[in-house]
N, C-alpha and C positions, 0 to 999 in steps of 0.2 A: 564479141568484138575483141581483137587483139589490143592489148594495152602496152605502151612503151614508156620508158623512163630515161633520165639522164642523170647519172651519179657523179658527174665531174664538170663543174661550170664555175666561171670566175666573174667577178663584178668589179666595180670601181674601187672596192676596198683593197684590191691588189692591182692586177694589170688588165682587168677587163674594162670595156668601154661603156657598159650599162650598169646602172645601179642595181642593188639587190632586188628592189621592187620591180624594176623593169625586166630583169631576167625572169622573175617569177611570173609576171604578166605574160611575157613571151611564151613561157612554157605552157601556160594555160591556153593561150591562143593556138598553140600547136597541138593542143589536146593531149599533152603528156600526162601520165598518171602521177608522176612525181619528179622532182628535180632536187639535186643536192647542190648546195652552195659550198664550194671547196676552195676558198681563196688561199693564196700563198701565205702561210705562216701567220694567219690572223683569223679571228672569228668575229671581227667587228661587224660584218654584214648579216650575221645570223638572226638577230632579233628583228631587224627590218624585214628580212625575207620571210620569217615565220608569220609576221603580221600580214604581209602581202598574201601569203598562202591562204589565210583565212578569208581575205577579201575576194580572191580570185578562185577559190574553191579547188585548190591543188595541194597535194601533200608536198611539204618542204622538208628535206632531210638536212639537218645541220651537219656541217663537215669542215674539214681543213685539209689543205695539201701541204704537208710538212716537208721542208727541204732538209735532206740528209746526205751523207756521203758514204760510199762503200768502195774500197780499193781506189780511193782518190777520184771516184766518179760520182757524178750527181745522181742521186736516187730520190724520187718523190714518193712519199707515202700519203695516201688519202685516208684520213681518219673520219669515219662516219659515226654520227651520234656521240661526239665527245661531250664531256661535262665542260662547258665553256668557262666555268668558274674554277676549274681544277688548278690548284696552286702550281703543280709541276708543269702543266701545260702553259699557264700564264708566264711562268719564269722562263721557260724555254723559248716561247714566242718572243718575249722581250729581248732575250739574248741574241736571237737570230736577227731581229729587226735592228738592234743596235749595230751588229756586225755589218748588216746590209747598208745602214746609213753611213757608217765609216767608209765602206767600200765605195758607195756612190759619190761621196764627197771627193774622193780621189779620182773616180772615174770622170766626173764632170770637169775636174781640173785638167785631166789628160785630154779630154775631148776639146776643151778650149785651146790647149796647146797644139792640137792637131787641126785647128781651124774649123771645129764643129761646135761652137758655143751654144749651149742650151741652158735655160733657166727653169728648173723644175717647178718653181713657184707659179709659173705661168700656166701650169697644167693641173693646178689644184692638188699637187702632191704634198699634202700636209701630214699631220701627225697620225691621221686615221687611214692613210694610204700606204700600203707596202709597195715601194718602188722597186720593181724587178727590172732585169735587163730588157725584158719585152716591152715594158713601159718606156724605158729609155729609148729603145728602138723606135717606138711610136713618136716620141718627141722629135727624134731626128728626121723622121718622115714628115711630120707636120711642119718642121722648119724648112722643108724643101731640099734637104741635103741628099735624100735617097727616095726612091720610089716605093720601096716595100720594107717592112720590118725585117724580112729574111735577108735582104741586101745589107742592112746595117750589121747583122750578125756575121755575114760572110766577109765583110770588109773590116769591121771594127770590134765587134763585141764577143765573138766566139773565142774560146780558149786558144791562145797563141797569136791572137790578133792585137793590134796596137792599143786598143782601149780596154782590153780584158784585164780584170783584176779579180783574184779569188776572194772568197769570203768564208767566214767560219760557219759550219753547220755541224750538228751532232752526227755521230756515226749511225748508220742505218739500224743496226741492232738496238742501239740505245733509243733511237726514235720509235722503234716498235714497242719497246718496253714502256716508254713514257706515255705513248698514246694509249696503251693498255691501262696504265695507271689512271689515265683520264677517262676511262670507261669506253673508249672508242673501239670500233671494229676497224682493223688495220688492213688496208688494201694496197698491194704493190701496184703503183701506177705505171703505165706504158713501159713495161719491162724492156722492150726492144731498144729503148733509148739509152740504156746504161752503157753499152758499148755500141755506139751508133753504126759502126762499120763492121761489126763482128757479131752476127746473130747467135752463134754458138756460145760465145763468151757471155752474151747477155742472158742466154738461157741458164748457163752455169751460175751466174750471179743471182738470178731469180730463184733457182733451186736452193741456193744457200740462204737466201733471205726468207723464203717460205719455211725452210727448216729451222730458221732462227725465230720463228713465231708469228710471221705475218698470217693473218686470218684468210686472206683471199687475194685474188689477182684480177686485174682488168683483162677480161678475155674478149671484150668488144671495145674497140677504140677507133677513132676517126681515120687514122692513116695506116692501119694494119693492111698489109697485103697478104696473100694466101698463105705463104710459109709462116709468117709471123702469127697469123691467126691459128694455124694448125698447132704450132708450138705452144701457144697460150692454152689451147684446149687440152693438149697433152699434159701440160704442167698442172692444170686444175684437176685432171683425172689422177695424175700421179700422187698428188698431195691431198686429194679428197678435200680441197679447200673451197671456200666461197668463190662464186663468180660475181664479177661486177663489170661495169662498163660505162662509158660516157664520151661525150664529144670533145671535152677539154675546151669548151666554148670560151672565147675571149671577146667576142664582138668584132669591131673593126680592126683590132690588132692582128687577127687571123682571118683575113678576108676569104670568103667562100666556105668557111667552116661554120655550119649551122647548129644551133641548139637542137639536140635530139637526133638529128640525122647526119651530123658530121659533114662529110663531103658528098653526101647523098645516099650512101649505102648503109649507114649505121642504123641498127635497131637493137636496143637493149630491152629485153623482155622484163615485164613487171615481176615475173617469177624470181628473178635475181633478188629483188628487194624483199620478197616474201621469205626466201631462204635466209636472208640476213636478219630479218625480224625473228624468225624461228631460232636462229643461232643466239641472238641476244636474250631471248626468253630462257633458253636452256642454260646459258651462262649465268643469268641472274638467279637461277634455282640452285646453282652449285654452292 
């Protein structure tokens, strides 16, 4: 029997709509062999997810999706199997979260000025939750201002739109280094989003980040179309790097996108995780 996994999923600890336990339970119901919890800039949900994995009989991979920048573009690095107590990781997460909080305070003020007032406290956005723009978008939808989260980005939250504000993030090569220092396997997430409207520029940036030390690449992703998929496979062959993949599941924030299967066609083979396990064993022997 073929076994499939999902190495990119979010919970209520960042901008997902399901708790870590609920995501793990859902993965078990879908008969996935493993699921990675990769919340934005936090590992707060890992302990709960690992305990849920024992209850539901499914392998849980601890992870994080670290926000970084490259050429003033947003780059997300999925770190799998990090030491969640690593001082360098803890310090960087705290710095990113502080920068995000400062950005969000200004963003909520700007939204109020634009006649879109929201109170993050109404949505349980406390100290243990990383409030991303995606979560802000969901707040705006819940308030009835917009019909979809994508619409909030198109009108307000994307770069160049009235409510957009930048935040500090480490440079991507520095993010790769610190994740390695924390013991993580570093996967370049959704490379095609680096330059959203220029696939060749995205490829170039991915080549440079793989050359800078990233251990692998997401070659299976929910919204890849054929050319993006082909380039991802070519990059993995070119750099002889690890392959990974996942849905980027967020629950109701990304409607129609399902854990394990994405928009219906996604399948991430368990062999990817076996190769990652082998890579970790060999690295530990060095």
